[in-house]
C-alpha positions as a printed Julia matrix, in Angstrom:
213×3 Matrix{Float64}:
  16.35   -8.59  -15.26
  17.37   -5.26  -13.68
  20.21   -3.18  -15.13
  22.62   -4.76  -12.35
  21.96   -8.04  -12.77
  22.89   -7.48  -16.79
  25.65   -5.76  -15.74
  26.66   -9.16  -13.48
  25.65  -11.48  -16.23
  28.2    -9.91  -18.99
  30.66   -8.28  -16.97
  33.74  -10.28  -18.19
  36.38   -7.55  -19.94
  36.59   -7.95  -23.82
  33.65   -9.59  -24.61
  32.12   -8.24  -27.68
  28.72   -7.14  -27.3
  25.69   -5.9   -29.49
  25.25   -1.96  -28.69
  22.08   -2.14  -26.58
  23.38   -4.87  -24.1
  26.89   -2.88  -23.71
  25.02    0.29  -23.37
  22.75   -1.67  -20.33
  25.69   -3.06  -18.98
  27.15    0.13  -18.92
  24.22    1.76  -17.0
  24.04   -1.05  -14.53
  27.4    -0.43  -13.75
  27.15    3.3   -13.25
  24.13    2.71  -11.1
  26.37    0.96   -8.59
  28.8     3.29   -8.07
  26.48    6.35   -8.52
  24.32    4.67   -5.49
  27.08    3.72   -3.33
  29.44    7.06   -3.88
  27.05    9.83   -5.07
  27.68   11.84   -8.26
  30.47   14.0    -7.18
  32.73   11.14   -5.66
  32.06    8.74   -8.51
  34.91    8.88  -11.36
  34.38    7.38  -15.26
  37.69    5.03  -14.21
  35.3     3.77  -11.28
  32.67    2.8   -13.65
  34.77    1.52  -16.7
  36.66   -0.76  -14.05
  33.08   -2.19  -12.22
  31.65   -2.54  -16.03
  34.85   -4.3   -17.13
  35.42   -2.12  -20.26
  38.15    0.36  -21.08
  37.41    3.98  -20.74
  36.81    4.43  -24.69
  34.79    2.1   -24.47
  32.42    3.53  -21.85
  32.64    7.02  -23.53
  31.63    5.82  -27.24
  28.57    5.21  -25.22
  28.51    8.18  -22.93
  30.5    11.48  -23.84
  30.45   12.33  -20.34
  29.4    11.44  -16.6
  26.72   13.51  -16.37
  25.13   12.16  -19.79
  25.33    8.58  -17.93
  23.98   10.15  -14.76
  21.23   11.38  -16.87
  20.36    8.49  -18.85
  20.0     6.85  -15.79
  17.56    9.17  -14.28
  15.38    9.01  -17.3
  15.35    5.43  -17.11
  14.12    5.11  -13.39
  11.96    7.93  -13.52
  10.03    6.67  -15.94
  10.01    3.2   -14.3
   8.51    4.79  -11.11
   5.73    6.8   -13.43
   4.8     3.41  -15.1
   4.44    1.53  -11.81
   2.03    4.61  -10.26
   0.12    3.98  -13.76
  -0.19    0.71  -13.57
  -1.38    0.55   -9.72
  -3.82    3.23  -10.47
  -5.12    1.42  -13.51
  -5.08   -2.19  -11.53
  -8.62   -1.79  -10.04
 -11.74    0.27   -9.98
 -11.64    0.25   -6.15
 -10.53    3.44   -4.78
  -9.43    2.12   -1.81
  -7.55   -0.54   -3.23
  -6.47    2.26   -5.65
  -4.85    3.94   -3.11
  -3.15    0.78   -1.36
  -1.76   -0.18   -4.64
  -0.52    3.29   -5.39
   1.24    3.87   -1.91
   2.88    0.13   -2.64
   4.11    0.8    -5.92
   6.19    3.91   -3.95
   7.64    1.3    -1.65
   8.29   -1.14   -4.11
  10.18    1.38   -5.63
  12.15    2.51   -2.83
  12.76   -1.42   -1.5
  14.17   -2.27   -5.0
  18.02   -3.94   -4.35
  19.42   -1.69   -6.86
  19.14    1.55   -5.0
  17.99    3.5    -7.92
  15.54    5.76   -5.94
  18.67    7.5    -4.46
  19.5     8.56   -8.15
  15.86   10.29   -8.47
  15.22   11.74   -4.39
  18.74   11.67   -2.77
  20.88   13.2    -5.8
  23.7    15.26   -4.85
  23.34   16.59   -8.25
  19.62   18.48   -7.85
  21.27   22.0    -8.46
  22.1    20.93  -12.2
  19.33   22.1   -14.05
  19.0    19.01  -16.1
  18.89   16.77  -13.03
  16.16   18.97  -11.18
  14.16   18.75  -14.36
  13.9    14.98  -14.33
  13.5    14.72  -10.67
  10.13   17.4   -10.93
   9.12   15.68  -13.98
   8.89   12.29  -11.93
   6.97   14.09   -9.12
   4.52   16.09  -11.23
   3.62   12.98  -13.94
   3.0    10.48  -10.83
   0.78   13.7    -9.18
  -0.92   14.12  -12.61
  -1.63   10.57  -12.84
  -3.59   10.56   -9.64
  -5.16   13.95  -10.01
  -6.84   12.08  -13.13
  -8.77    9.53  -11.09
  -9.35   12.07   -8.46
 -10.85   14.77  -10.95
 -12.73   12.26  -12.45
 -14.31   10.71   -9.32
 -15.06   13.81   -7.35
 -15.96   16.39   -9.93
 -13.29   18.68   -8.04
 -11.74   21.41  -10.36
  -8.48   20.5   -11.79
  -6.44   22.63   -9.54
  -7.68   21.26   -6.37
  -7.16   17.9    -7.41
  -3.85   18.45   -8.16
  -3.2    19.92   -4.83
  -4.84   16.59   -3.29
  -3.17   14.28   -6.07
   0.6    16.29   -4.85
  -0.13   15.58   -1.45
  -0.98   11.61   -1.87
   2.3    11.34   -3.75
   4.34   13.22   -1.4
   2.94   11.14    1.4
   3.85    8.25   -0.05
   7.1     8.89   -0.92
   8.3    10.36    2.59
   6.77    7.73    3.98
   8.24    5.06    1.73
  11.92    6.54    2.36
  11.16    7.08    6.02
  10.41    3.35    6.42
  13.26    2.31    4.12
  15.81    4.19    6.16
  14.53    3.09    9.92
  14.83   -0.71   10.93
  11.87   -1.72    8.68
  10.38   -3.38   12.32
   7.21   -2.83   10.58
   6.82   -4.94    7.81
   6.15   -3.65    4.32
   2.72   -4.95    3.88
   1.7    -3.33    7.2
   3.66   -0.19    6.58
   1.66   -0.02    3.19
  -1.77   -0.83    4.82
  -1.14    1.97    7.87
  -0.52    4.32    4.89
  -3.43    3.66    3.22
  -5.58    3.71    5.9
  -4.3     7.37    6.87
  -4.57    8.49    3.08
  -7.68    6.65    2.54
  -9.49    8.53    5.39
  -8.36   11.9     3.94
  -9.23   11.29    0.53
 -12.57    9.65    1.18
 -13.98   12.84    2.77
 -14.61   13.85   -0.87
 -17.73   12.32   -2.25
 -17.88   10.67   -5.82
 -19.18   13.54   -8.27
 -22.69   13.3    -7.87
 -23.5    11.52   -4.55
 -23.72   12.15   -1.38
 -21.93    9.4    -0.08
 -18.06    8.53   -0.17
């Protein structure tokens, strides 16, 4: 169950909830408001109303709007990092690894909650704490890809990281572009097209100790 689904399930005002359940409810409501309005236009009043709680209850869990936003970022940045790691670990076939990783980004941006907008399209990237988290998700996803490239190709860590950053950036930008288009290309087909593009590039680096891809 997503944070937003949890919000829907427990929204009625006046219901006493365990602290963790209340926190999840508030995060779900905040996500809806931040995604719809952006950070600057969102108000704590809007979030409390959306969650069906009083402002004092909201402030018991989150001292301010930035604290709430950062908690959401932590949650959704970690979700993408874990998704990429799972994709890479899902198979030992490198072409399928590329496809699984590309699909992880497409799945992330296609999620109904729109959480990717908080991470990749935030209107608060001038805030150091937000920038730190956005950089972290980009870097940790690249590090995960880099580990595989370095192990398989024997390239230096620095060289592998450059390639990994390229693959991760490609996946993120194209997935977002696909989402914001009319999606006339079905997701599976879009993932396959991107996989073919990326694979033709990365396959040019032979496996360590071999002369072939």
